N, C-alpha and C positions, 0 to 999 in steps of 0.2 A: 448208206453207203458212206463210209470213211473215205476222207481225201486228204492226202499231204502235198503241199507244194514247198519244195526247197530250192533254193537258188545261192549262187556265189558268182563273185567275178573271178574270170580267167584272165591272166595277164599275158595272153597270146591274142591274136587276131581271131576273128570268128571263122575265117575260111580254113586257117591252119587247125584250129580245133576241131572243126567239121571234118577235115580230112582224117582225123583220128577217130573221131565218134561213129562215123558212118560205117567204119570197118566192123560190123556186127560180130563177123568170127574172131576178132582179136579182143573181146571184151575183158578177157582174164589179162590182158597186158593192161588194157586202159584202166582198170579197176585194180590192177595188182596191189596186194596185201588184203584186200576183201575177198577177191576171187583168186582162186589158184590154178584153174584149168578151164578151158572152154572149148566148144567145137560147133560146127554149124553143118546141118544136113538139110538142104533146101531151105526152107524158112523157119525150121526149128533149131533154136540154138539152146545147147545144154551147157550150163555152167556150174561150176564146184566152188562153193565158199570156203572160206579158210577154216570154218567150223566143220567141214565134211558135208554139208546139205547139199545136194544135188536137185537142181532146179532145170526144168524145161519150159521155154517160152518160144511163142510163136512170133516172129517178127512181122509186124503188121504193114509198117510202112517205113521207108527211107525216102524222107523228100528233101532233095538237094536244094530247092530253091528256098524252103524255109528253114533249112538247117535243122530238120525234125525227126527223130526217130521215135516210133510207136511200137509196143510189144505187149503181149499178153501172157502171164505165166499160165501153163496147162497142166503142170504136175510138179511134185516135189514139196508142195506146203499144204498145211491143213486148211488154207483159206479156201472159200468157195469161189471167189472171184478176186481177180487182181489184174489190172491193166495200168500202163504207164506209158507217159512220153517224157522224151528228154529233146530240149531245144536249145541252141546257140543264138543269142542275139547280139549283133554287134554293138559294142559300146566305144567307138572310135576305131581307129587302125589297128591299136596293139593289145586290145582286150575286149572281152566279150562276156556276157551274161550267161550262165547256164541255169536252166530251169528244168527241174524234173518234178512232174506231177504223177502221183499214183493214187488209184482209186481200188479200193478192196472191199471184201466182205469176208467175215463179220467185222464189224466195227471195232471190236475188242483188240483187233491185232495192231492198232494204231501205236500202242506202246513198245511193241516189239519191231515194227516197220521204221519208226523215226530214226533211232539210232542206226539201223542199216543204211537209211537212206543219206544220213548225215556222213557216216563212214565212207560210202560210196563216192559222195560228192568230193569228200577231202582227197580221196585217192586219185579220182579223175582229174582235179585241179593239180596236184602235185605231180602227177604222171605226165599230164600235157604240158604242163610249164617247164619241165625237166626234159622235154622232147623224148620221153622214154616210149611214149605209144605211137 
């Protein structure tokens, strides 16, 4: 199984960043420019990427104590398995570390996944720092 770990520093406090990230129904706002639409029906989130791809994800956990979100892709990609987590770790009062871990099969998707994770991370950082999300 392939695994990607990508992280960045966000220049806002962890609590503020978490208040945006935990709103799973608004992922299209938080990841604006990468995602263009999204909706939540129960624990199933459907997101539309800028390239037109529509993906359905099951939200597994929203953990306020650990500021951690976990989800699993259930349809919309040719991958046979994809689960991921996103976590915010305090780095002082006015900044935090965002950590995104994605595990997927088959391994060959690593080359396609890495740019999407990088673009998503950049969008999240930009949107949270601007207060847009």
